[in-house]
PDB file of N, CA, C and O in Angstrom:
ATOM      1  N   MET A   1      22.062 203.971 -85.467  1.00  0.00           N
ATOM      2  CA  MET A   1      23.047 204.253 -86.590  1.00  0.00           C
ATOM      3  C   MET A   1      24.040 203.285 -86.645  1.00  0.00           C
ATOM      4  O   MET A   1      24.352 202.922 -87.779  1.00  0.00           O
ATOM      5  N   GLY A   2      24.632 202.759 -85.678  1.00  0.00           N
ATOM      6  CA  GLY A   2      25.795 201.918 -85.848  1.00  0.00           C
ATOM      7  C   GLY A   2      25.458 200.359 -86.156  1.00  0.00           C
ATOM      8  O   GLY A   2      26.334 199.531 -86.406  1.00  0.00           O
ATOM      9  N   ASP A   3      24.275 200.115 -86.111  1.00  0.00           N
ATOM     10  CA  ASP A   3      23.956 198.734 -86.204  1.00  0.00           C
ATOM     11  C   ASP A   3      24.127 198.325 -87.833  1.00  0.00           C
ATOM     12  O   ASP A   3      23.681 199.033 -88.736  1.00  0.00           O
ATOM     13  N   VAL A   4      24.751 197.233 -88.021  1.00  0.00           N
ATOM     14  CA  VAL A   4      24.731 196.607 -89.652  1.00  0.00           C
ATOM     15  C   VAL A   4      23.840 195.503 -89.590  1.00  0.00           C
ATOM     16  O   VAL A   4      23.746 194.717 -88.647  1.00  0.00           O
ATOM     17  N   ILE A   5      23.130 195.488 -90.747  1.00  0.00           N
ATOM     18  CA  ILE A   5      22.093 194.671 -90.900  1.00  0.00           C
ATOM     19  C   ILE A   5      22.257 194.119 -92.311  1.00  0.00           C
ATOM     20  O   ILE A   5      22.292 194.791 -93.342  1.00  0.00           O
ATOM     21  N   ALA A   6      22.368 192.581 -92.188  1.00  0.00           N
ATOM     22  CA  ALA A   6      22.474 191.877 -93.525  1.00  0.00           C
ATOM     23  C   ALA A   6      21.208 192.398 -94.685  1.00  0.00           C
ATOM     24  O   ALA A   6      20.037 192.560 -94.340  1.00  0.00           O
ATOM     25  N   PRO A   7      21.652 192.585 -95.917  1.00  0.00           N
ATOM     26  CA  PRO A   7      20.753 192.662 -96.822  1.00  0.00           C
ATOM     27  C   PRO A   7      19.634 191.795 -96.995  1.00  0.00           C
ATOM     28  O   PRO A   7      19.968 190.611 -96.963  1.00  0.00           O
ATOM     29  N   GLN A   8      18.416 191.994 -97.168  1.00  0.00           N
ATOM     30  CA  GLN A   8      17.333 191.219 -97.591  1.00  0.00           C
ATOM     31  C   GLN A   8      17.711 190.412 -98.889  1.00  0.00           C
ATOM     32  O   GLN A   8      18.236 190.972 -99.851  1.00  0.00           O
ATOM     33  N   GLY A   9      17.442 189.166 -98.868  1.00  0.00           N
ATOM     34  CA  GLY A   9      17.589 188.308 -99.919  1.00  0.00           C
ATOM     35  C   GLY A   9      18.992 187.838-100.158  1.00  0.00           C
ATOM     36  O   GLY A   9      19.205 187.225-101.204  1.00  0.00           O
ATOM     37  N   ALA A  10      20.042 188.062 -99.261  1.00  0.00           N
ATOM     38  CA  ALA A  10      21.238 187.513 -99.518  1.00  0.00           C
ATOM     39  C   ALA A  10      21.445 186.304 -99.624  1.00  0.00           C
ATOM     40  O   ALA A  10      20.916 185.655 -98.720  1.00  0.00           O
ATOM     41  N   PRO A  11      21.999 185.723-100.359  1.00  0.00           N
ATOM     42  CA  PRO A  11      22.226 184.098-100.584  1.00  0.00           C
ATOM     43  C   PRO A  11      23.088 183.592 -99.393  1.00  0.00           C
ATOM     44  O   PRO A  11      24.154 184.112 -99.065  1.00  0.00           O
ATOM     45  N   PRO A  12      22.414 182.333 -98.671  1.00  0.00           N
ATOM     46  CA  PRO A  12      23.234 181.987 -97.786  1.00  0.00           C
ATOM     47  C   PRO A  12      24.771 181.463 -98.151  1.00  0.00           C
ATOM     48  O   PRO A  12      25.006 180.829 -99.179  1.00  0.00           O
ATOM     49  N   GLN A  13      25.552 181.732 -97.396  1.00  0.00           N
ATOM     50  CA  GLN A  13      27.019 181.188 -97.611  1.00  0.00           C
ATOM     51  C   GLN A  13      26.960 179.820 -97.755  1.00  0.00           C
ATOM     52  O   GLN A  13      26.240 179.133 -97.029  1.00  0.00           O
ATOM     53  N   ARG A  14      27.759 179.295 -98.759  1.00  0.00           N
ATOM     54  CA  ARG A  14      28.137 177.856 -99.085  1.00  0.00           C
ATOM     55  C   ARG A  14      29.271 177.112 -98.275  1.00  0.00           C
ATOM     56  O   ARG A  14      30.276 177.801 -98.105  1.00  0.00           O
ATOM     57  N   ARG A  15      29.300 175.978 -97.801  1.00  0.00           N
ATOM     58  CA  ARG A  15      30.646 175.353 -97.475  1.00  0.00           C
ATOM     59  C   ARG A  15      31.467 175.231 -98.556  1.00  0.00           C
ATOM     60  O   ARG A  15      30.947 175.034 -99.654  1.00  0.00           O
ATOM     61  N   PRO A  16      32.837 175.321 -98.438  1.00  0.00           N
ATOM     62  CA  PRO A  16      33.489 174.979 -99.514  1.00  0.00           C
ATOM     63  C   PRO A  16      33.594 173.485 -99.675  1.00  0.00           C
ATOM     64  O   PRO A  16      33.384 172.626 -98.819  1.00  0.00           O
ATOM     65  N   LYS A  17      33.974 173.329-100.988  1.00  0.00           N
ATOM     66  CA  LYS A  17      33.885 171.632-101.382  1.00  0.00           C
ATOM     67  C   LYS A  17      35.117 170.965-100.466  1.00  0.00           C
ATOM     68  O   LYS A  17      36.038 171.746-100.229  1.00  0.00           O
ATOM     69  N   PRO A  18      35.222 169.848-100.018  1.00  0.00           N
ATOM     70  CA  PRO A  18      36.494 169.209 -99.456  1.00  0.00           C
ATOM     71  C   PRO A  18      37.440 169.007-100.723  1.00  0.00           C
ATOM     72  O   PRO A  18      37.071 168.903-101.893  1.00  0.00           O
ATOM     73  N   ILE A  19      38.718 168.976-100.238  1.00  0.00           N
ATOM     74  CA  ILE A  19      39.904 168.850-101.098  1.00  0.00           C
ATOM     75  C   ILE A  19      39.685 167.496-102.086  1.00  0.00           C
ATOM     76  O   ILE A  19      40.205 167.381-103.196  1.00  0.00           O
ATOM     77  N   TRP A  20      38.943 166.652-101.548  1.00  0.00           N
ATOM     78  CA  TRP A  20      38.873 165.319-102.227  1.00  0.00           C
ATOM     79  C   TRP A  20      37.884 165.599-103.367  1.00  0.00           C
ATOM     80  O   TRP A  20      37.843 164.743-104.251  1.00  0.00           O
ATOM     81  N   ALA A  21      37.174 166.544-103.470  1.00  0.00           N
ATOM     82  CA  ALA A  21      36.300 166.696-104.433  1.00  0.00           C
ATOM     83  C   ALA A  21      36.655 167.369-105.696  1.00  0.00           C
ATOM     84  O   ALA A  21      35.907 167.359-106.674  1.00  0.00           O
ATOM     85  N   HIS A  22      38.069 168.090-105.660  1.00  0.00           N
ATOM     86  CA  HIS A  22      38.685 168.416-106.703  1.00  0.00           C
ATOM     87  C   HIS A  22      39.300 167.583-107.490  1.00  0.00           C
ATOM     88  O   HIS A  22      40.157 166.897-106.933  1.00  0.00           O
ATOM     89  N   ARG A  23      39.099 167.376-108.893  1.00  0.00           N
ATOM     90  CA  ARG A  23      39.465 166.448-109.617  1.00  0.00           C
ATOM     91  C   ARG A  23      40.969 166.681-110.028  1.00  0.00           C
ATOM     92  O   ARG A  23      41.732 165.751-110.287  1.00  0.00           O
ATOM     93  N   ASN A  24      41.309 167.970-110.060  1.00  0.00           N
ATOM     94  CA  ASN A  24      42.913 168.155-110.428  1.00  0.00           C
ATOM     95  C   ASN A  24      43.704 167.861-109.134  1.00  0.00           C
ATOM     96  O   ASN A  24      44.843 167.402-109.226  1.00  0.00           O
ATOM     97  N   PHE A  25      43.140 168.108-107.930  1.00  0.00           N
ATOM     98  CA  PHE A  25      43.974 167.621-106.691  1.00  0.00           C
ATOM     99  C   PHE A  25      44.128 165.949-106.867  1.00  0.00           C
ATOM    100  O   PHE A  25      45.198 165.344-106.811  1.00  0.00           O
ATOM    101  N   MET A  26      43.139 165.505-107.036  1.00  0.00           N
ATOM    102  CA  MET A  26      43.231 163.969-107.155  1.00  0.00           C
ATOM    103  C   MET A  26      44.144 163.347-108.157  1.00  0.00           C
ATOM    104  O   MET A  26      44.790 162.326-107.922  1.00  0.00           O
ATOM    105  N   LEU A  27      44.173 164.052-109.368  1.00  0.00           N
ATOM    106  CA  LEU A  27      45.212 163.853-110.263  1.00  0.00           C
ATOM    107  C   LEU A  27      46.550 163.831-109.690  1.00  0.00           C
ATOM    108  O   LEU A  27      47.234 162.812-109.787  1.00  0.00           O
ATOM    109  N   LEU A  28      46.962 164.838-109.121  1.00  0.00           N
ATOM    110  CA  LEU A  28      48.094 165.516-108.689  1.00  0.00           C
ATOM    111  C   LEU A  28      48.536 164.536-107.475  1.00  0.00           C
ATOM    112  O   LEU A  28      49.680 164.094-107.366  1.00  0.00           O
ATOM    113  N   TRP A  29      47.587 164.286-106.673  1.00  0.00           N
ATOM    114  CA  TRP A  29      47.940 163.321-105.554  1.00  0.00           C
ATOM    115  C   TRP A  29      48.182 162.039-105.868  1.00  0.00           C
ATOM    116  O   TRP A  29      49.055 161.460-105.221  1.00  0.00           O
ATOM    117  N   GLY A  30      47.487 161.341-106.894  1.00  0.00           N
ATOM    118  CA  GLY A  30      47.522 159.943-107.390  1.00  0.00           C
ATOM    119  C   GLY A  30      48.886 159.971-108.091  1.00  0.00           C
ATOM    120  O   GLY A  30      49.708 159.138-107.710  1.00  0.00           O
ATOM    121  N   GLY A  31      49.232 160.825-109.068  1.00  0.00           N
ATOM    122  CA  GLY A  31      50.384 160.702-109.800  1.00  0.00           C
ATOM    123  C   GLY A  31      51.578 160.934-108.906  1.00  0.00           C
ATOM    124  O   GLY A  31      52.657 160.451-109.252  1.00  0.00           O
ATOM    125  N   GLN A  32      51.491 161.583-107.860  1.00  0.00           N
ATOM    126  CA  GLN A  32      52.671 161.865-106.799  1.00  0.00           C
ATOM    127  C   GLN A  32      52.819 160.266-106.268  1.00  0.00           C
ATOM    128  O   GLN A  32      53.882 159.655-106.373  1.00  0.00           O
ATOM    129  N   THR A  33      51.631 159.697-105.698  1.00  0.00           N
ATOM    130  CA  THR A  33      51.663 158.489-104.813  1.00  0.00           C
ATOM    131  C   THR A  33      52.350 157.458-105.812  1.00  0.00           C
ATOM    132  O   THR A  33      53.249 156.718-105.415  1.00  0.00           O
ATOM    133  N   VAL A  34      51.924 157.441-107.026  1.00  0.00           N
ATOM    134  CA  VAL A  34      52.483 156.283-107.979  1.00  0.00           C
ATOM    135  C   VAL A  34      54.004 156.534-108.037  1.00  0.00           C
ATOM    136  O   VAL A  34      54.837 155.635-107.921  1.00  0.00           O
ATOM    137  N   SER A  35      54.291 157.840-108.229  1.00  0.00           N
ATOM    138  CA  SER A  35      55.904 158.332-108.396  1.00  0.00           C
ATOM    139  C   SER A  35      56.693 157.990-107.274  1.00  0.00           C
ATOM    140  O   SER A  35      57.866 157.635-107.390  1.00  0.00           O
ATOM    141  N   GLU A  36      56.065 158.087-106.128  1.00  0.00           N
ATOM    142  CA  GLU A  36      56.686 157.937-104.962  1.00  0.00           C
ATOM    143  C   GLU A  36      56.793 156.090-104.690  1.00  0.00           C
ATOM    144  O   GLU A  36      57.670 155.544-104.021  1.00  0.00           O
ATOM    145  N   MET A  37      55.942 155.568-105.227  1.00  0.00           N
ATOM    146  CA  MET A  37      56.052 154.091-105.009  1.00  0.00           C
ATOM    147  C   MET A  37      56.889 153.370-106.156  1.00  0.00           C
ATOM    148  O   MET A  37      57.307 152.216-106.059  1.00  0.00           O
ATOM    149  N   GLY A  38      57.049 154.071-107.078  1.00  0.00           N
ATOM    150  CA  GLY A  38      58.190 153.621-108.103  1.00  0.00           C
ATOM    151  C   GLY A  38      59.378 154.139-107.647  1.00  0.00           C
ATOM    152  O   GLY A  38      60.311 153.449-108.058  1.00  0.00           O
ATOM    153  N   THR A  39      59.782 155.179-106.885  1.00  0.00           N
ATOM    154  CA  THR A  39      60.888 155.426-106.610  1.00  0.00           C
ATOM    155  C   THR A  39      61.513 154.364-105.506  1.00  0.00           C
ATOM    156  O   THR A  39      62.630 153.854-105.588  1.00  0.00           O
ATOM    157  N   ARG A  40      60.605 154.160-104.521  1.00  0.00           N
ATOM    158  CA  ARG A  40      60.741 153.259-103.537  1.00  0.00           C
ATOM    159  C   ARG A  40      61.185 151.897-104.176  1.00  0.00           C
ATOM    160  O   ARG A  40      62.303 151.463-103.898  1.00  0.00           O
ATOM    161  N   VAL A  41      60.451 151.283-104.924  1.00  0.00           N
ATOM    162  CA  VAL A  41      60.856 149.951-105.664  1.00  0.00           C
ATOM    163  C   VAL A  41      62.044 150.020-106.262  1.00  0.00           C
ATOM    164  O   VAL A  41      62.841 149.086-106.167  1.00  0.00           O
ATOM    165  N   SER A  42      62.292 151.030-106.890  1.00  0.00           N
ATOM    166  CA  SER A  42      63.722 151.203-107.527  1.00  0.00           C
ATOM    167  C   SER A  42      64.990 151.352-106.644  1.00  0.00           C
ATOM    168  O   SER A  42      66.077 150.910-107.018  1.00  0.00           O
ATOM    169  N   ASN A  43      64.831 151.931-105.571  1.00  0.00           N
ATOM    170  CA  ASN A  43      65.593 151.812-104.442  1.00  0.00           C
ATOM    171  C   ASN A  43      66.198 150.690-103.872  1.00  0.00           C
ATOM    172  O   ASN A  43      67.333 150.597-103.404  1.00  0.00           O
ATOM    173  N   ILE A  44      65.229 149.758-103.973  1.00  0.00           N
ATOM    174  CA  ILE A  44      65.284 148.385-103.542  1.00  0.00           C
ATOM    175  C   ILE A  44      65.778 147.449-104.455  1.00  0.00           C
ATOM    176  O   ILE A  44      66.688 146.661-104.196  1.00  0.00           O
ATOM    177  N   ALA A  45      65.080 147.540-105.711  1.00  0.00           N
ATOM    178  CA  ALA A  45      65.466 146.639-106.885  1.00  0.00           C
ATOM    179  C   ALA A  45      66.953 146.787-107.380  1.00  0.00           C
ATOM    180  O   ALA A  45      67.737 145.840-107.452  1.00  0.00           O
ATOM    181  N   LEU A  46      67.259 148.156-107.729  1.00  0.00           N
ATOM    182  CA  LEU A  46      68.690 148.253-108.398  1.00  0.00           C
ATOM    183  C   LEU A  46      69.737 147.676-107.593  1.00  0.00           C
ATOM    184  O   LEU A  46      70.531 146.877-108.089  1.00  0.00           O
ATOM    185  N   PRO A  47      69.799 148.050-106.299  1.00  0.00           N
ATOM    186  CA  PRO A  47      71.025 147.542-105.611  1.00  0.00           C
ATOM    187  C   PRO A  47      71.058 145.889-105.488  1.00  0.00           C
ATOM    188  O   PRO A  47      72.046 145.268-105.095  1.00  0.00           O
ATOM    189  N   LEU A  48      70.161 145.459-105.779  1.00  0.00           N
ATOM    190  CA  LEU A  48      69.890 143.964-105.964  1.00  0.00           C
ATOM    191  C   LEU A  48      70.706 143.365-107.255  1.00  0.00           C
ATOM    192  O   LEU A  48      71.224 142.250-107.318  1.00  0.00           O
ATOM    193  N   GLY A  49      70.696 144.170-108.062  1.00  0.00           N
ATOM    194  CA  GLY A  49      70.867 143.568-109.459  1.00  0.00           C
ATOM    195  C   GLY A  49      72.383 143.340-109.730  1.00  0.00           C
ATOM    196  O   GLY A  49      73.255 143.764-108.971  1.00  0.00           O
ATOM    197  N   PRO A  50      72.593 142.743-110.699  1.00  0.00           N
ATOM    198  CA  PRO A  50      74.032 142.100-111.001  1.00  0.00           C
ATOM    199  C   PRO A  50      75.178 143.232-110.880  1.00  0.00           C
ATOM    200  O   PRO A  50      76.357 142.940-111.075  1.00  0.00           O
TER     201      PRO A  50
END
């Protein structure tokens, strides 16, 4: 009586998509990368100005 049996016809569990497959994450990551690169370039270029 204590045995638990999976129901017949239950769909197999799918693996979640990797984070790289999510478009919104890629847009966020790409935007953050470009922003960070711009910050680094500004930190170098501005002190060298007149």
